N, C-alpha and C positions, 0 to 999 in steps of 0.2 A: 504493499500499500504506499502511496505517495501522499504528502500532506501540503497544505497551503494555509497562508493567513486569510482570514475572512476579511476582505478589503484591506484597508490600512490599520485594522484593529490588531490587538496583540493576540487574538483568538486563533489558534491553529485548529484546523478541521480536516478530516480525511477527504481527498479528491473524490472519492465515491462515498456518497451518503446514502443511507437506506431509508426509503420513505414508504409509508403504509396507506396512501390513498388508494381506495377501490379494492383493497385486498383484506387487511385486517378487520375482523368483525362483520365482514360482508361476503366477499368473493371466495375466501378460503377458510377452511376450519382452523380452529385456534391452534391444534397441534402443528399443522403445516406452517402457520404464521410464526410460531415460536421457533420452528426449525429453521425458517428463513432468517430470523434475527440472529440465532446462534451461528448460522453459516456466515453471516456478515461479520459477526465478532471474530470468528475463527480466521477469516480473511483479512483482518486488520482494520475493518471499518470501526470508527469511533463515533460517527456522527449520524444521528437518528432524527428524521423529521416527520412530524404528524400535525394534526390539527384538531381543535375541539369538535368541529362539524363532521369529520370523517366517521362514516357508518354510524351517525347519530350519537356521537361520543364514544361508541364502543371501541374505535381504533385506538384511542389513547389508553383505554383500559387493557387492551391486549398488549400494547407496547410496554406499559408499566409492568405487567406480569412477565413478559418476556425478558425484560432487562433487570428484573429483581435478582439481587444477589451479586451483580456486577459492581465493581468499584466505581462509585459515582464520579470521582474526580477524573476518571479516565474516559469518560463519555461526554459528548456534546449533544444535549436533548433540545430539540427545537419544536415549538408548537405555534399555533396561530389563533386569532380571534377575529371575528366579524360576522360570519354567516349564522343563521338562526340555530340556536341550541335548545329552544323551547317555544311554547306557543304565545308567550307574552310579547307585548310590543317592545319591551326593553331587553328581550332575549336575543338581540341581534345588534349589529352596527358597532361603532367605536365610541359610544358615550362612555363617560367615567363610570357609570353604573354597570354597564355590561363588561367592560374590561375588568373592573375590580371583582366582579362576581365570577366572571369566566376563568380568571387565573386560578382562583380557588379550586374550581372544579377540575381544571386541568392538572394542577398539582396533586389533587387527591387521586385522580385516575392514573396518572403517571407514577405515583408513589415516590415522589421526590419533593424536597423543600424548595427547589428553585428550578428554572429552566434556563439554559445557556442563552437561548435566543427566543424573544417573543415577537411575533410578526403580525402586522395588521394585514389580514387576509385579502382585503380590497380596500379602496379608498371609500370613505363614507362622506357623501355630499351633504348629509343631513346633520352632521355634528361639526361644531367648530374644530378646526385642526388644533388650535391651542389647547382645547379640552382634552383631546386625545393624547397629545404629546405630553401634557402635564401628567396624565394618569400613567403613561408609560414610564415617565421619569420618576414618578413616586414609587413605582414598582421596583425600579432599579435601585433607588435609595433604601428601600425596604429589604433588598437582597433577594427578593423573589424572582427577579429577572436580572440577568447579567448584561445582556445587549438587546438592542431593538432593531427590527428590521421591517420590511414590508414585502407584499407579494402582489404582482400584477398591478403596480402603480405606473402611471405615465410619467414621463420625464418631468413635465411641468408640476405634477403633484409632489414628486420627490423634492423638487427644487424649493417648493413652497415650504415643505416640512423642514428642510435644512436651514431656510432663512429664520423661521420661527424659532427653531432650537437655538440658533446662535443668538438671536435677540433676547431669548428668555432664559438662557443658560441651561438648556436641557441637554441631556445626552443625545448625540446625533445618531441618525440611522446609519448602521454599518453594512446593512445587506439588503438585496433585492431578490425576490424569488419569482422569476418569470418562466413561462414556457419557452423553451429554446431547443432547436434541433436543426439538422441539415435542411429540413423541410419548413421550419417556422422560425424566422429570423427577425421578427418585428422589433426586437430590442436594439438591433445593431445601429440604427440611424440616429436615434436620440437618447435612449436610456443608457446604453454603454458609454458613449462619450461623456455624458454627465457624470456617471458613476466613477469612471476612470479619473475624472478630474477631482471629484469629492472624496475619493477613497472608499467607495461603497463596492463590495464584491457581490457577484451573482451566484446564487445557489439555484441551478436550473433544474426544472421539472420536465418530465417527458422527453428526455434526450433521444429515446428511440421512437419517438412519435406514436406513443400508445401501442407500440409493437409493430407498426407498419415497416419501420426500417430494419426489422429482423429478416425481412424477405419472406416470412411464412404466408403472407396473403399474396395470392397469385392473381394476375389479371384474367378477367373472364371466368373465374371460378369462385364458388361460394366460400366464405371464410371457414377455416378449419374447425371442426366440432370442438367446443369447449374453450375457444379463443375469446378474447375480450369483445370482439365484434359480434359475438352470438349471445353475450350476456346483457340482456336488457336492463338488468339491475346493477351492473358492474361496469359501465363505461361504453356501451355500445353507441350511445348518442354522441360521445366525444370523438370517436374514431371514424364516424361515418363519412364525414367530408373528405377524408383522406383516401377512401377506398375507391377512388376512380381508376379506370384502366390506364390512363396517362400516367398518373402518379405511380401506380403499381408497376407498370412496365419500366419506367425509369429507376425505380428502386431495384428491380432485378438486374438492371444494368451495373449496379454498384458491386454486384457479387464478384466480378473479376478483380476489382481493386482490393476488396477485402481478402480474396484468395492470394493474391500476390504478396500481401503484407503478412500473411499467416494469421489473420484475424477472422472471427465470425462477423457476420453483418452487425450484430448487436454491439460487439466490441468496437467496430469501426465507428458506429454512430455515437457511442459514449466518448471515444477518444477524440472525435471531431469537436464536440463542444468544449472539451478540455484544452483545445488548441487556442482558444480565446483567452488572452491573458487576464481579462476581467472576470472570468468564471473561476470562482473559488471551489466549487464542487458540483458534481452532477448527481442528482437524486435518482436512484434506481429502485424499482419495486420488484416484487417477485411473488409467484404463487408456489414456487418449488425452490428448494435450496440449490439445485444445480444451476438455476437461472442467476442466482447471486454470485455463485463461484465463477460463472461465465462472464458476467458483466464487470466484476472487479479486475479482471485481467486487462481492461482498458486503462487503468492507472498507469501513469508513466510513459504510455505510448506516445511517440513523437511522429507527426505527420508532416512531411516536408511540403514546400510550396507547390510542387508539381502535383502531388496527390490531392492537395486541396483544390487546385485548378481543375483537375480531372473530375472531381466530385461535382463542382459548380457546373461544368460542362454537360455532365450527365443529367443533372436535375433541372437545369435550365429554368423555363418559365413557371414550373409548378411551385417554386419556392415562394412562400408568403413573407413579404418584407415591409408591408404597410404599417407604420406605427399606430395607426387608427385602430388596428386589430387587437391592440393590448387589452387585456381582460378587465380593465377598470370599468365598473358599471357607471352609467350616467345618472342613476339614482338608486336609492336602496330598494332591493326587491321586496 
């Protein structure tokens, strides 16, 4: 395993982080989920990412049980707040009330006294940003949160938060967690330049594009049985837009590149995101331990400029680059 600083902070994290969105508490049984976490630990992964909303809070519970007994100081545990975790009007968003109540639930479910990184899961247009940042800063001062980050925020939203933090003396955001892959590059034009300038590191999710970049989905053929694309409760809606024949054909044309490098398609995809110097870690998920063991082999892989150009030439126009596609909502759901 290789390690990097998270942005310009002093926090060191594993290049490969293990995340349990769409798996723990929903897509896979707990025994399999625990086996995946233990496989990650065996491979040197120290960074684990989850969120209060995943599987209706069950994912945090599974993660807490899976990590129980591990040396807490040797782990970096990340979680998030924003999406609804209950039926009430204040059971969502980034109000002080919801943040303060949500961190207590997350700590209880994760069986820990603190989280290393607490992330605003989306931007909340209905709560003053000053209120959100003060609540986060209070949690840092209480020792319940060590660092603060965001997920799927636009560049201008991150910039506003940095300005307010500087003016009010709050701890600054040190991380951004966006979707990023060979096929989805919406952060490159605006978010990455800002974050490079301000010392914010990317912890990217979906580096293998929900499994599309593994090459297991074939053009003109139905999805393999048991794959994410067939699981209506576990992510089929997220992957649907990528299952066009044009995208799938181009992905198959990446196989010779992976073969030449002695990599699996998944390893090539994970290694690709790690070539971006602003990326601190790539989050991988798994339903089987062997998937974890396969993905972690991307750590430390170097792709030269010629390989990166060949990948760009293969994928061509199917790559999504528009910053407007960032997942920041226009208003609270």
